[in-house]
Phi, psi and omega in degrees: 000332182309125170082357179292151176238124183248135175251134183248119183251149167229137182231135180240118176281132176208154182209114169048040182218064183297326181288319174287332181286321183292316178297321181290312182289335168299321183286323175294322178296313175304328179270002183049039174296318179293339172284335183272349181241164179282339192207138177219120171227153176249128177255114183256124167290135182057052182312136174236169167304322182293322176296315179297325176287334176294309172308316182296321173310317177280350177075031180240163177281135173253142175218171178172186174237159179298330186238178180276109183272352190072185184297300190302309178301317180293330180288317179301311172301318180288321172307310185297331182267002172258153181254359179301157167286328177237142181232129177254132181250126178232162175247159185291352172247039181233076191282155175277143187239008187262164168279171185299317178299318176298316176309310186299312183299314181289321177292329185279339186291000000 
């Protein structure tokens, strides 16, 4: 264990649901999820310029596929785009409900 650095990444899968995605990203900001992980990316099925702009608004990286890969394919794509030793995969309709302190605590666990 000595000297090992562990990286935690989070990937959020989204497809054509900007209103829902904004609510979820706002909840993650309140919970400081993006600040509690080393890397945060949104993987968009059928990525568009509007998707990229939305991610930029929230200060996170957008990646994705040209087609709709479905949930499993999108999750695989999100996982492949991340570099962490540990990966947290989320969906655009899964808002955070924890405080920043609780978020840090559970991620550390």
